[in-house]
C-alpha positions, 0 to 999 in steps of 0.5 A: 514709313507706315507698315500695314497687315495687307489683310487690313488695306484690303478690309480699307480698300474693300470699304472705300470701294463699297461706299463709293461713289461717297467718301468711306472713312475709318480707324486702325487701332494699335496698342498705345505707343507701338505704332502697330496698327492692328484693329480695323474699324470702319466708320461711318461717313456722317457727311454722306458725301462724295467729297467729305467725310466726317465721323459720326461724333456718338460713333466717334465717341463710342470708337474712342472710348472702346479704344481707350478700355482696350489700351489703343489709340488710332495708329491709322486715320483712313479715308476715301477720295472718289474722284482725285488722287489719294492727297489730302485736300485743304479741309482734311489738313485743316481737320487732322487732329491726331499728330501721331496718327498716320492718315491713309488716304485711297482713291476709288476714282480708278475702279480697277487700280489701288492707289494708296498713299500715307501722310503724317499731318502735323500743325497743317504740315504734310509730309508723305511717307513710304507704306510697306504693307506685309502679309501677317499670314506669311510671317505668322 
C-alpha cells in the first residue's frame, strides 16, 4: 500500500493538469529505506509527448544527486496519461527501473475526474496497490 500526503497528491494532480495535453512526470523523494514519500519534485517531460514521458537526463542526474546528498531515494515515480486510464502501458513497464518505487499514475482524460492509481513494477510484473491518502495537516 502507498500512503501519501494529500498535499503531495494535490501537487501531482495540479502538475498533470498543468502539463496536459502532454504527459507530466516527476518523483516524490523520501528517506532511504522508509517508504515514506515526503518531497515532491516535478520534472520536465523531455519527450514533450501526449503518449510518452521521459525524464531529461541532466535534470534526472541533478535530482538523483540531490536525493543522494539528502539521504533520500525515489519512493514514488509518477506520470500522467492524457487520454487513457491510469494503468501502466507496455512502455511504462519496460522502462520501470526502480524496483522499490511506487509507480503512481494520474489520468487527465476527464477534466473533472481524478483517477489516481499506484503500482509496483518489478521484472515486468505489474501489481496494483491501494493508495491511502492522508491529510498530514490534520494528523500534525
